[in-house]
C-alpha positions, 0 to 999 in steps of 0.5 A, a space after each residue: 914019580 920014578 918015571 918023571 925023575 927018569 925022564 927029567 934026568 935023561 933030558 938034563 944029561 942031554 943038555 936039555 932044559 926043564 920047567 919044574 916045581 920047586 920048594 918055592 915057585 916054578 923054575 926053569 932048570 938044567 944041569 948046573 955044570 953044563 955051560 951051554 944049557 945055562 946059556 940056553 936058560 939065559 936066552 929063554 928068559 931073555 936075561 943078561 948073562 951077567 945076572 946070576 942064577 940059583 943052584 939047587 943041591 939035595 943035601 947040605 953035604 953036597 955044598 963041599 963039592 961046589 964051594 972051596 970052603 963052606 963058612 961055618 955059619 952056613 950049616 946053622 943057617 941051613 939047619 935053622 931056616 924054616 923057609 927056603 933059603 938061598 945063600 950066596 957063597 964065595 969061592 964057587 967051584 965045579 959049576 958052569 962058569 956062566 953061573 958065577 958072578 964076576 967075584 966068583 960067588 954063587 947062590 945055592 939052596 939046599 932044596 926041601 922038595 921031594 921031586 927036586 931032591 930025587 932029580 938031583 940025587 939021580 943026576 948026581 949033580 946040582 941043577 939050576 933054578 931060576 924063576 919061570 918068567 921072562 926077565 923083568 916080568 912077574 914071577 909065576 905064583 903057579 903053573 897057570 901064570 907061566 908065559 907061553 914063551 917059556 912053556 914052548 922053549 923048554 925040553 920037558 915040563 914036569 907034570 903039575 901034579 908033582 907041585 906039592 909046594 904051598 909056597 908062592 914066593 921066591 926064597 929068602 937070599 943072604 950073602 955070606 962073606 969069607 969071614 962069616 959076614 952076613 948081608 940080607 939080600 931078599 927077605 
């Protein structure tokens, strides 16, 4: 696995785009601080750039580097969540500006997937995670479901033997307000 992580980090540092397994479904990813790489994902997905994408971090403490303030309730939600949970936070910072919504929010998930954690730790930056599908199409439940246009558009594909997830669904998504208000976006 170390060679795969090394190759992925090399691709991400050069502004490349990867196709990789996550703790949910297969995703398309890049360095979440690289505006051009994020733009490239929008083009690959044929997705309007006004639609946000999820950012993955390896540990909860890393949230402090990318949010002006982490609402107190977030720590409990992350700790207690039994399945992958993406939280939309206000006050994003230090991320590619084209990842943020017009109100400055961003969806971040503390990933629970060994390969993803290793990649983020080695890169020393968060990575983008968006479903590996053309916008408007169904998300892939496994590697075999991924559209050839996606496969041929990325710079590196993580070998499928690194897909240890038994989950075939996207994460749950909730939105947190500055005062701890909670809204469920996707269960």
